[in-house]
C-alpha positions as CSV (number, residue, x, y, z in Angstrom):
1,M,16.3,-69.7,9.2
2,P,13.4,-72.0,7.3
3,P,13.6,-71.7,3.5
4,I,11.2,-69.7,2.1
5,R,8.8,-70.9,-0.2
6,A,6.5,-68.0,-1.5
7,V,6.4,-65.0,-1.3
8,L,3.1,-62.9,-1.5
9,F,2.8,-59.5,-2.7
10,D,0.4,-56.5,-2.3
11,L,-0.9,-55.5,-4.9
12,D,-1.9,-51.5,-5.6
13,G,1.4,-49.5,-4.1
14,V,4.2,-52.7,-5.3
15,V,2.4,-54.6,-9.0
16,R,0.0,-52.1,-9.6
17,H,-0.5,-48.2,-9.5
18,F,-2.5,-44.8,-9.9
19,D,-1.6,-41.6,-11.4
20,R,-2.2,-40.1,-8.0
21,E,-2.2,-35.9,-10.6
22,N,-4.9,-38.4,-12.5
23,V,-7.0,-38.4,-8.7
24,A,-6.2,-34.3,-8.5
25,S,-6.4,-33.8,-12.2
26,I,-10.7,-34.3,-11.8
27,E,-11.1,-32.9,-8.4
28,R,-9.9,-29.5,-10.2
29,T,-12.1,-30.4,-13.5
30,H,-15.7,-31.0,-10.6
31,E,-14.3,-28.1,-7.8
32,L,-13.6,-30.4,-5.4
33,E,-11.6,-30.1,-2.9
34,P,-8.2,-32.2,-2.9
35,G,-8.2,-35.0,-1.2
36,S,-12.3,-35.5,-1.5
37,I,-13.0,-38.4,-3.6
38,E,-10.7,-40.3,-1.1
39,A,-11.4,-39.2,2.2
40,I,-15.0,-40.4,0.5
41,A,-13.8,-43.8,-1.0
42,F,-11.2,-45.3,1.8
43,A,-13.1,-44.6,5.4
44,P,-14.1,-47.3,7.3
45,H,-17.8,-48.0,7.1
46,H,-18.1,-47.9,2.3
47,L,-14.3,-49.6,2.8
48,E,-14.9,-52.8,5.3
49,E,-18.1,-53.4,3.1
50,V,-16.7,-53.3,-1.0
51,T,-13.1,-55.0,0.3
52,T,-15.0,-58.5,1.6
53,G,-17.6,-57.9,-0.3
54,R,-21.5,-57.3,1.4
55,I,-21.2,-54.7,-1.4
56,S,-19.7,-54.2,-4.8
57,R,-18.0,-52.1,-6.6
58,R,-21.1,-50.8,-8.6
59,K,-22.5,-50.1,-5.6
60,W,-19.2,-49.1,-4.1
61,V,-19.3,-46.7,-6.4
62,E,-23.0,-45.5,-6.3
63,R,-22.8,-44.5,-2.4
64,I,-19.1,-42.6,-3.2
65,G,-21.6,-40.1,-6.0
66,M,-24.1,-40.1,-3.3
67,D,-21.8,-38.7,-0.5
68,L,-19.3,-36.0,-2.8
69,G,-22.9,-35.0,-4.3
70,N,-21.4,-35.8,-8.1
71,A,-21.4,-39.1,-9.2
72,R,-20.2,-37.9,-12.9
73,A,-17.0,-37.9,-10.6
74,A,-16.7,-41.1,-8.1
75,E,-17.5,-42.7,-11.5
76,E,-14.7,-41.1,-13.3
77,W,-12.2,-41.4,-10.3
78,S,-13.7,-44.7,-10.8
79,S,-12.3,-45.9,-13.9
80,Q,-8.4,-44.5,-14.2
81,P,-6.1,-45.9,-16.0
82,F,-3.9,-47.8,-14.2
83,Q,-0.5,-50.1,-15.1
84,A,1.7,-52.5,-14.3
85,D,5.1,-51.9,-12.5
86,E,7.3,-53.0,-15.0
87,E,10.0,-53.7,-12.2
88,V,8.0,-56.1,-9.8
89,L,7.1,-58.1,-12.1
90,D,10.0,-58.7,-13.8
91,L,11.0,-59.7,-9.7
92,A,7.9,-62.1,-9.9
93,D,9.7,-64.2,-12.8
94,E,13.0,-64.5,-11.2
95,L,11.8,-65.9,-8.4
96,R,10.1,-68.5,-10.6
97,A,12.8,-69.4,-11.7
98,N,14.8,-69.8,-8.5
99,G,10.9,-72.4,-8.1
100,I,10.0,-70.3,-5.6
101,R,6.4,-69.6,-6.0
102,T,4.3,-65.6,-6.2
103,A,0.4,-64.9,-5.2
104,I,-1.1,-62.0,-4.7
105,L,-3.0,-60.4,-1.3
106,T,-5.3,-58.1,-1.8
107,N,-8.1,-55.4,0.0
108,G,-10.3,-55.7,-3.9
109,T,-13.2,-55.4,-5.2
110,D,-15.6,-58.4,-7.3
111,T,-13.6,-56.5,-10.3
112,I,-9.9,-57.9,-8.7
113,Q,-10.2,-61.1,-10.9
114,D,-11.0,-58.6,-14.6
115,E,-8.3,-56.2,-13.8
116,A,-6.7,-58.5,-12.9
117,A,-7.0,-60.1,-16.3
118,A,-6.0,-56.6,-17.7
119,M,-2.2,-56.4,-15.5
120,N,-1.8,-60.6,-17.0
121,L,-1.0,-60.9,-13.6
122,D,-1.8,-64.6,-14.5
123,A,1.0,-65.4,-15.9
124,H,3.5,-64.5,-13.2
125,F,2.4,-65.7,-9.9
126,E,0.5,-68.1,-9.3
127,T,-2.7,-66.8,-7.8
128,V,-4.6,-63.3,-6.3
129,F,-6.0,-63.8,-3.0
130,N,-8.6,-61.0,-3.3
131,S,-10.2,-60.2,0.1
132,A,-14.0,-59.4,-1.6
133,E,-13.7,-62.7,-2.1
134,I,-11.8,-64.6,1.6
135,G,-14.0,-62.1,3.6
136,W,-11.4,-61.3,5.3
137,T,-8.9,-57.9,4.8
138,K,-5.1,-57.5,5.5
139,P,-4.3,-56.9,8.1
140,D,-7.1,-59.7,9.6
141,A,-4.8,-62.8,10.3
142,R,-7.9,-64.5,9.1
143,A,-6.9,-62.9,5.6
144,F,-3.0,-64.5,5.9
145,Q,-4.5,-68.0,6.7
146,H,-6.6,-68.7,4.5
147,V,-3.6,-68.0,2.0
148,L,-1.4,-70.1,3.7
149,D,-3.8,-73.3,3.6
150,A,-4.8,-72.9,0.7
151,M,-0.7,-72.9,-0.7
152,R,-0.1,-75.1,2.3
153,L,2.9,-73.4,3.5
154,A,3.6,-72.8,6.9
155,P,3.8,-69.3,7.8
156,H,7.7,-69.5,7.7
157,E,7.6,-70.3,4.5
158,V,5.5,-67.5,2.9
159,F,7.3,-64.4,3.0
160,F,5.0,-61.2,2.8
161,T,5.3,-57.2,1.4
162,D,3.0,-54.5,1.3
163,D,3.5,-50.6,1.0
164,S,1.8,-50.2,4.1
165,A,2.9,-50.7,7.7
166,S,-0.4,-52.0,9.4
167,K,-0.9,-54.3,7.0
168,L,2.2,-56.3,8.1
169,A,1.0,-56.8,11.6
170,G,-1.0,-59.8,9.9
171,A,1.1,-61.7,8.9
172,E,3.6,-60.7,11.3
173,R,1.4,-62.1,14.2
174,L,1.2,-66.2,12.2
175,G,5.3,-65.9,12.1
176,M,5.8,-65.1,9.0
177,P,8.6,-63.2,7.9
178,T,7.5,-59.3,5.9
179,H,9.0,-57.0,4.5
180,L,7.6,-52.9,4.2
181,F,7.8,-52.3,0.4
182,E,9.5,-48.6,-0.5
183,G,10.6,-49.9,-4.1
184,V,12.0,-53.3,-5.4
185,F,16.0,-52.4,-4.4
186,G,15.1,-53.1,-1.1
187,L,13.0,-55.4,-2.0
188,R,15.6,-57.6,-3.7
189,S,18.0,-56.7,-1.2
190,V,15.9,-57.8,1.7
191,L,14.9,-61.2,-1.3
192,Q,18.2,-61.7,-1.0
193,A,19.6,-61.2,2.8
194,A,16.9,-64.4,3.1
195,N,18.7,-66.5,0.1
196,V,15.7,-66.6,-1.6
197,L,17.1,-64.4,-4.3
198,V,20.7,-65.1,-5.7
199,D,22.9,-61.5,-5.1
200,E,23.8,-61.2,-9.3
201,E,27.1,-60.0,-8.5
202,V,28.1,-62.2,-5.8
203,S,27.2,-64.9,-8.2
204,G,28.0,-63.9,-11.1
């Protein structure tokens, strides 16, 4: 197997996490049906427009509020706190220390760069590739090709991990090695098996 020179991470569900209980709390406070906010927010006709940059995050939230019939709940949902996964950041740092490039590819909105800065992601990742800037979303192979072109790497040189199996398809079509993220331990094990990371127990 040719050497892997970079690891590409998904953002939400891998590098960044939201508190699911916070969404439930907002819905209870506003007497909304459980799951109703995200059912509207992530409906294809809304999500496609905001994640390809055709509308702003501000406009997206306004539309969610209109469809929901509750602008305040939509605003509260849109400003939820988030945090970076420290174990994933440590893994990214370890990869970089071993000479492996790291980057993020996210189906995001026009505020991703500010959100990334708030988490200091540029200290751990070379670039945050954002679909709202690229114009194509995962799993469209063109989103992955954009990353490959920007990093000047071949498909077999970039390992991609995402917590959604459907998002891996575009990368796989191009010949990129992939992994369904279900936790740092599993990702680390796969990277060790691919000789991207050194198994500390073996090396020690």
